[in-house]
N, C-alpha and C positions, 0 to 999 in steps of 0.2 A: 831122078826122073821127074819131069814136070807133070802138071795136070793135063787131063784130056782137054782138047779144044772143045769149044761149045758145040761145034758141028759133030763131034764125036760122041757126045752124050746121047742117051736115049731121047727120043722126041719129047716125051712127057717130062724130061728134066731140063730141057732148053727153056730159058726164061721167056723168050718171045712166044714160043708155041704154048707154053704154060699159061701165059697171060691171055692169049687169044682164045684158048679153049676153056679156061676156068676162071678168068677175071684177075684183076691186079691184086686183089686182097689175098690171093693164095700164094703170092710171091714173098720171099724173105727180102729183107732190106738189101743184102748183097746182090740178090737177083735183080731187084729193081734198078740198082745202080748199074749193073751189068748191061741192061738194055740201053741206058744212056751212053755208056762207054763204047758199046758195040763189039770191040775187040780188046783182048788183053795184050800181053807181051810175051816174050819168049819164056817158056816154063811156067806161065801163070795165065789162066784164061780170065775173061772179064769178071766172072764171079769171084775169083781169087782176088783180083785187084779191088773189087768192091769190099771184100773182107779186110783187105790191107788198109783201105781208106778209113773204115770204121774203127779199126784197131789204132791207127795213127791219131785220129781226132777224138777217140774215146767214145763217141756216141753219134747219133744222127744229128743231134742239135749242135754238137761240136763241129761236125762236118759242114753243116749249113753256115756256121760262122766263119769258116776258113776263107781266105782270100784266093783269088785266081792264082796268084804266085805260089801260095802255100800248097794248093791242090796240084799245080803243075809240077812240083818237085817230086811228087810221088811216082815211083817207077811204074810205067804203064799208063800214065795219065797224060802229061804234057799240056801245052797251052790250049789246044783246040778242045780237048775233052774237059779241061778245067772250066773253060768258058761255058760249055754245054751244061755242066753240073751247076755252075753259078746261076745260069739262066733258069734251070728247073727249080731251084730253091727260091728264086725270086718270084716265079710264077705262083708257087705254093703260098708264099707270103702275101702276094696281091690277092689271091683267091680268099684267103682268110680275112683280109681287110674288107673285101667286097661283101662277103657274107655278113660281117659284123655291122656294116652300115645300114642294113635293112631292118634292124631291130633296135629297140632302146638299149643304150649302153649303160648298164647299171651295176655290173659286178666286176671284180678284178679279173675274173676269168675271161670276160669279154674284152677288157683292156689288153690282156695278154694276147688274145686272138687278133686284136687290131694292130698292136705294135710290138708284141714280144719277139717275133721272128726277126724283125729288123733291128730293134734296139739291143737285143741280147748279143748281137755281133759287134757292137761298138767298143772301141778301146778307150774311149773317153766318155765322161758323163754328159748326157743330153737331157735337158729339161724341156718337156713339151706340155701343152695343154690341149685337152680334148674338149672342144666346144660343143654344147648340146642345146637343142631347142626345147620348147616347153613339154614336148613328149619324150624328152631325153634321147632323141635320135641325133645322129652325128651331123654337125654342121661342117666342121673342118678340124684338122689337127695343125697346130702351129708350134714350131720349135722356138723356144724363148732364149735358150742359151746352150752353148756347147762348151763344157768345162775341160778341166785337166783330167788326169787319170782317175782321181778320187775326189774331185770337188766340182760342184756345179754352182756357178756364181749367178745369182738372179735376185733382184729386189722384187717384193710383192707388186710394185707398180708395173714392172715389166711383165710379170706373170699375168696380171689381170688386164693388161692393155688390149690383147687380142679379143677377150671376151666383150669389152666395151666397144671395140671397133666394129665387131660383127654382130652386136646386139644379141649375144648369147644369153639364154636363160640361166644356164649353169655350166660348170666345167669340172673336169677331173684333171688334176695335176699329176704328171707322170715323169719319173726320171729313172735312169738305169744305174746299176752298180756294175762296173766292168769286172769286178772280182767274181761276179756270179752269185754272190750272197746278198739277198735282198733285205737282210736285217737292217733296220734303220739306225743311223748314227745319232749322236746327240744333236748334231747340226740339222739333221733331217727332222728331228722332233721339234726343235726350236722353230724351224722354218714353217712347219705345219701349224704351229700355234699362231704365228704371225699372219699366215694366210687366212686362218679362220677369223681372226679379228678384222682383217682388211675386207674379207668377203661380206661380213656383216655390215660394215660401213658403206660398202658399195651396193648393197642389196642384191648381191649375186649368190647363187647357190653353189657352194663348194661341195660337190658330191663326194669327192674322195681325193686322197693323195696316195698314189700307188708307186711302189718301188719295184722295178723289174730286175730279176737276176737271170739265171738260166735254168734249163730243165734237166741238168745233169746230176743233181744231188739227191734225187729220190724224194724231194719235198716240193711243195708248191713253189713255182719260180717267181713268186711275187710276194710283196707285203702290202696289205691294205690298212691304212690308218683307220678307216671307218670300221672294217671288220674287227679290228683290235680294240674298238671302243675308245679310240684316241682322237676322234673327230666328230 
């Protein structure tokens, strides 16, 4: 026997009515997903499909990293709903970036807010620089290299070129680990030492080198060389 349809639930159990009457914060993640999906499938209402999505992708962060094709393969989703979900996650990512640009970018948590949602979805390493003005506010973000599954290839001169081009006061170097584990490799440690030396020669402020993983492991989804006393 299948689940009750949304319309058959008590009014205070229906996601849309619950949100309208009590606010979005009172809804569970499956209920919020159900509002985006609108309808479920035979034998499973939209809330059930929301639960299935979270179970399939292990967490909300895993769901946000899923591609439209991966989402569409889930029973009860399909291409149209998959696109709606992807759009919702992208809006959330852009909101986080917009909020971050108004304040100085000084901590790895702020770096995560700025780039984590996007970069944690990548299947290859991307190395980027966050360019900052004298008040440490965001000037722009530039991608320096897009590497293979586990290697980002970049020379210090390429990494610092955007900072010189846009007359930045300082920069934060950021790259992701597609494995989800932000623990630095020996190559990451060597690169950081080279960057520190090069920054001194160029009179640039290397504020940090941050490695981004994902938020699924119950630990901070980043590693900061400055926080670790290695920069």
